[in-house]
N, C-alpha and C positions, 0 to 999 in steps of 0.2 A: 505494500500498500504506500503510495507517494506522501511523503512528510508533509502536513499542512504547515503553511508558511504564517508565521504570526503577522498581525495587523500592521507592524511596523515594516516588515519586510514588503508587505503588499504595498505599500505607500512610498517604495523607493524605486519603482520600477520607472523606465523612461516615459510610459505614458501617463501614470499617476501625476511626475513632475511636471510634464506638459501641460495636463489638464488643469493643476494647480496654479500655474505661473500664467497660463491665458486667462484663466478665470479671473484673475487677479488684474491682469494689464486691460483686459475689456470690459471689466466691470460686472462679470456674473459671478455669483457664489457657485453654481454648478452649470459645467458645460451641457447646452443642449443636443450634443450628438456624441457618437461612439469614437472616440479617438484610438487609433491603431498606431503602435510607434515601430520603429526599424529594430527593436529588439523582441518582436512578438507581444509584447505586453498590450493591454487594452484598460481604458478607463472611460466612465462614463455610461450612462443607462444604456443596457443591452440592447433595447428594441429601437433605438434611436437611428436616425442616419449616420453614415461613416465619413469620419474623413481619418484619411491615413497619411502620417509622416514617415515617408521612405527611408529618410537618412537624417543625418545630423546637420547637414547644408540646409534643410528647410528652417530649422531653427536659426541657423545662423543669417539666413535673408532676413528673416523676422526681425533679429535684434538689429540689424543694420539698416532695414527700411521697416519700423513699425507699422502696422496698420494694413489698408488693402494693398498698397504696393508690393510689399515685402510679401504678403499672402499671394498676391498674383504671379509674382515672379517665381515663386516657389512650384505653383501650381502649373504655369507653362514650362516650367523646365522640367517637371515631372517629380521634383521633390515632395510635393503633396500630391494626394489625388483624392478623388470623392467617387470610388466605386460604387455601382447602384444607381440611384435615383439622384440625379444632380441637383434637380430642384428642390427635393427635401434636404440635401445636404447644406444648399446655400441658404435655404431659408432659415435652417436652424443657426448656421454661422452669424447672418446678418440681424438675427434677433438678440446678438451678445451687445449689451450695454453700448460701447461707442460706436459699433455699427448700427445701432439702432438710431442714434440720434442723427436729425438730419444735418447737412452740410459736410464740409472737409473733416476727415479724422482728427481729432484734438490729439496735440503732441502729447506725449506721455510724460508723465511726473517724474522727477528723479526718483521717488520710491518704486515706480513702475518699470523704470529703467533698470534700477538695481535689481528687482526680481526677476527679470530676464536675465540678466547677466549673471546672477548667482545660478539660475537654472543651467545656462548655457555652459559654465563653469563645469557643474557637477556631472552633466551629460557629455562632456567632453566635446562640445561643439563652438568652441571659441576659436577664430582664425580671422583670415583678412575676408573683407567684403566680397562676395562671389560674384563673377561677371555675370551682368543681366543677360538673359537669353537673347540669342541673335536677332529675335523677331522684334523686339523692341524698336520703336520708330527712333529716327535719327535726323527727323526733318527740321530740327531747332538749326542745325547748322547750314540750311539753305538760306538765310538773310532775314531780314524783317517779317514778322508775324503778318500774315494775310498780303504779302507782297505776291505777285503773280507766280514768280519764281518758287515762292514756299508754298503758295497752295497747291501748284501743279506737283511738288514732291509730296505732300501730303496725300493728295487723292492718288498718285500712283502707289503709295505705301499701302493704302487700303484696297484698292480696286485691281490693281495688275498682279494680283497674285494666280491668276491663271483662269481664262472663262470656264475650263473643264470643271474647277472646283466649283465654281459659282453655279454652274448647271447641276452639280451634284446635290447641292445644298436647296437651291431654289426651285429647281424644277423646271419643266418645259416653258413656264411662262416668263421667265428670267426676269421676274420683277422684284426688284430689293426695295419694297417698301411694304406699308401694311396692306394686307388685303380687307374686302369689306366682306363681311359673312353675314346669314340669314338672320333671322330672328331665334331661329333654333339653334342652340348652341353649338356650332362648329359645324352647320350646314353652308353651303352654297347660298347665295341668295334668291335663287329660283326656288327654295324650300326643297328640291328634290334631292339633294346630296344627303350623306351621313351628318346626323346630328346630336350624337351623345357627348361630343366635346373629349372623345378619347383621342390619343396621339394618332392612332390610325385613321379616325374619322376626319382628323384635322388634315391629314397628308392627301386623303382621298378629295377632301373638297378645296383644296389649296389653288389648285389653278382656275377652277371656276369663279372662287372669291377674289381672285388676283384680276381676272378679267373683267369682274364686275366693278372693282375700284377703277379701273381704267375708264371702263364706259362711264362711270358716275362723273369722272372728270372731264370727259367729252361734253357731256350733256349740260354740267355746270357752265363750262365754257360756251355753251350755244354754238357748236361746231356744224357749220353748213358746206356744202360743196363748193370749191372754188376758193375757201379761206385759205388764208397763209397762217401758220402757227408757228411758234418758237417753242421748243422744249428745252429748257435750260437744267442741265444735268441729264442729259437723255439716257443715261446707263445703257443697256444692250439693245435699245429702238424699241421696247414692246410697246411704250405709248404712241410712238411715231407710226408704228405699223398698225396699230389698231384704228388711230385716227384718219390714216391715209386711207386704208381698205374699208372701212365701215362707214366713214363720213365725206370722204371725198375731197380732203384737204390735201395741201401741200405742207410739208413740215421741215423746219430747220432744227436739227437737234445738236447742242453742243455738249461737250464732255472735255474733261482733262485728263481721260485716262485712254492711251492708246489701243489697250486691248479691249476695252469696251467698243472703241469706235470701229476696229476690224471687225468684230463679231455684228454690231449693229448695220454696218454696210452689206455683209454676207446674208444677213437676215433680209434686207432690203431687195437685194438682187434676187435672192431665191423666191421671192415673193412677187417679183416683177415690177417693184415700186420705185425703182431706183430715179424715175422720172420725177417724183413727187415727194421723194426723202432725200434731205441733203444732211448726211453726219459731218460734222467737223471737230476736230481736236482744236477747240478755241475757249479761251475764257470769256465769260458772258460778257465782261467790260469792253470786250473788244469787238463784239456783234454791231457792225455798223449800217446793215443794210434793211433797216424797219423801213417803215412801219409794219407790225403783224397785227392781224385781226384778233389774236388771242394770244396768250403766252401760259405754259404750263410750267410749275418749278415743284418737282416732286422729291422731296426727300434730298433737297440741295443747299436751302438756306442756312442749315446747320452747319455748312463749310464756311458760312461768310463772316460770322462773328459779330459781337453785339456793336461794337465800334463803327463796322463797315455796313451795319445793316441799312441805315439811312441812303448810303450811296447805291447799295444794290436796289432798294426801291426805286430811286431816282433814276437809275439806269434803265430799270424795266418799263417805268413811266414813260419814258422817251420813247421806247421801242413800241408803245402800243397806239394804235391809232385812236381817235377820240370813240368812246362809245365801246372800245375793246375791254376784253375781260382777261384778268390773271388770276388765277388759282394758285395759292401756295400751301402746299402741303408739308408740315413739318412737324417735327419734335419738340415738345415744348418742356420746360424745367418747372415743375410744380413745388421744390422742396425749398423755397425761400427766394431771397432776393438776389442771389449769386448762383453763378453756373457750377458745375462739379469741379472738385480739386484737379486743376490741371497736371498734376503729379498722380492720380489716381489710375486705374487700370485701363480704362477706356481711352484717355487721351494719349497715354503711353503706348497702345499696343494696338488699337482699333482705329480710332479717328483722331489723329494726331493735330492739334489746333481746332478741333470742333468745338463750337459753342453753341449750347442750347439757351434760348432766351424763353420767357414766359409769354404765353398767350397775349397778355395784356401788352407787353412790350412789343410784340408782333402787329396787332392790330393798331397799336399808337404809331408806330413807324409807317404804316401804310397809309393811314389817314393823314399823318403830318407831310406825307410825300405827294398828297393831292388824290388819291384814289378813294372812291367810294365804296364802303362795305356792304355787299350785299347778302352775303350769307358766312355762317361759321357751324362748322361740325366738328364735334370731336368723336375722335374714334380710338380712343384709349384701349378700350378692352378688346377690340380688333386687332391690334398690334400684337399683344399678348398671346392671342392666337394663334397668329400668323407665326411668333416667333417659336412657340411650342412645336408648330408643325416644322420650322427648319431643323430644330434641334433633334427632332425624330427621324429627318432625313438624313443629317450629318452622321446621327448614331448606327443608324442602319447602314450605311455605306462608309463606315469608320475606316478600314484598312484601305480603300481607295481614296479616301480624302487625304490620307497621310502619304501616300503615293503621290499623289497628284502636287502635294506643297510640302510640308515637314510635320513630323509629330507636335512640334512647338506651334506652329499653324493653326493646326487641326484643335488642339487643346486650346487655344486663344478663342477659335469662334465658338467652340462649345461652350467656354466660360461666359464670353461676351453675350451670345444668344440666350443664355439661361438665365444669367444676371439680368439682362434688360427686361426679359419677361415678367420677372418677379417685381423689377421696378414698375412697368406699367401696371401691374396687378395690385401693386401698393400704392399708386396713386403719385410717386415720385416724380414721375414722367408721363406726358400724355403727348398725343398726337391730334392735329387740326388741321382741317381744310378749310383756309380762308378764301373766300371769293370776293373779289372786287372789279371794280369797273373805272375806267378813266372815265372823267366825264365828257359830254359830247355825244353825238351820235344817237342811236336808238335807244329810248328808254327801257331800263330793263323790266323783266316782268314783274306782274304784280304779285305772284305767289311762286313757291317753290315746285310748283307742278311740272314747270318744263325740265325738272331733273329729278324729282322724286317718284 
């Protein structure tokens, strides 16, 4: 019979020491997850989701970069893992003390630093600051923030990771923004798709829900045959293809991603729409062949930045004909007057230089730029469902995703999409479509019936 260890011995395992230290540092008496350590020991509730510290370097990363950045680096590098349900694991982690507080992670007190340091000493984890994973963004070296050169570098970091990788995650729609789902949870808007909200039903309804979102944008813009439309941040051309084919318009699509442009042009050629679709690698600030009858900006203004938003609005206003409509579809920051910490996970690994502003700020900027607000629609819950579908697709095709990019890049996307879904579900972030019109020309419709 194995010798039973005393309570003192049980409390000296790597897992128990780590659990105690994390609880003190993050402001939680008991950790809400099952912590597994590199020595095989475990601590925390047995039925809770699992967070695994695979080596001592994981603790060293947290010691050098306390908070979200250190944990993120450890996860991307594979020093920490969340086997099983990643949503459950990160929900538990985000409920802990300092992570549950809105705004940037608060610096550790001297006592909290000492707690981490003592734990690292006892577990043999002291050492130099580990090199960040190679996937961490380096765009800060590209010059002044939101200069054209640096914006191009930031877009390239995020989008030029391979069209095949994005196709694996996004599916045939190749739409990288939130879908619009039906009233039955997880169904497509026609009501014919699966609707139980399960991961599989979300994946099954994703393409129809994305097409519904694109068509909604077209109807809000009031597209008619012969119109000339600008698509700012055109991605892989999905909106341009739908608008040109279904509504008979001509579309100029601009992107800063070379890989997106290559694929968008090929899709237009394959559809026989090259005469009506012009895809350019061009900064929106350099578009000079207006006016346009309508402008779509779907998931692009997050890259503009708070200080540049008035210039963004002014430029699009100047490109619209009188009476023309602009639809701005953007993620909003709902957790207070400031944007996320620029040294947190998403700015460092996913959207370098990205800045989310509140819905109120965006509406104010559009109005201050001379545009009339016609409609505002909140789609927060829709994006949470979309992200859960993307995570399901990524996990189902994990080996291929790693082959197409790297293990670190695949882990980034899993963490990013799962944590973003939780952020939308918690209301920390939102996503909104704001429809505006340049004064002049035809009057807008009296009711929403033109597009609902």
